[in-house]
N, C-alpha and C positions, 0 to 999 in steps of 0.2 A: 621230180621230183631232185632239180637241180637246186646248187646251194641257194642261200639266201640272198642278194643284191650285196649285201652288206661284206654277207663273205667274203665272195666274189671279187669284189673291190679291194677287201684288205687283204688279201692273197697276189692278185696282179704280178702273177705268173713270178712268181720270184722263190728262183728254185731254195733259197733257204728258209722260206716260209712252209717249205712241202710239209716236215712234221707235224707244223699243227694246225694247216690247213687241213688235212684226212683228220686231225682228231677233232676240232672244230667239224668238221664238220660230217661225221660219226654222232658231234654229237648232238645237234639235226635234228635227222634222219632217225636215233632212238625220241627225239621230243616230239617231235614233234607229223612225223609221218611211221609211227612206230604200224599201224595197221595198213598201212600204204605198202610199208614191208614187209606184212605179214603178206596180202596177199597179191605180192611179187612172186615171193618164196615157191606159194604155192603152181605161180606159172611156171617156175623152173623146176620145182618134180615135175611139170607133165610134159611139158615141151623146150626146145631151144630156145632162149629170150637173146637177141642183138643188142645190146649196150652201142649205141652212137653218142657221137659228143664231136662237140665243134673246137676242138683247143687245139693248138699245132702243137704241144707237146704231149708224143705217144706216152709216155712213163710217166706223167703226172697230169692228172687229168683225175676233174670227178666221178667220172663210166665206171674208173677202178678201183674208187674209192668204193663205193657204193656195190662191185662188181663182188672185191673181197670182205664186203661185211655179209652180204647178201651166204656168198661160197660159208665165213664163219656160221653163221646162224644153222646155216645144211650138214654142215659136219657137227654140233651136235646134235642137231637130233634123233 
C-alpha cells in the first residue's frame, strides 16, 4: 500500500509538501486500491493491525496517511 514511486520522489520528505502529499496519496489509494482498502478495513475490524514504515519522520509518513484513511472510513460505517 505504499505511495507510487513518482509520488515518493516528488514528496522527498520536504515538510512543506506534506499536506499535498497526504492529499495525493489518499487520491492514489482511493483510485487504484479501493478493493484492497475495503479488505484491509475488514481485517482491521476483526483483529489488531500493525503498520510498519521505514521513514525517519514519525509524524509525517505514508503509514499515518493510510491509518487515517482507514479510521475515517471505519468511523463512517
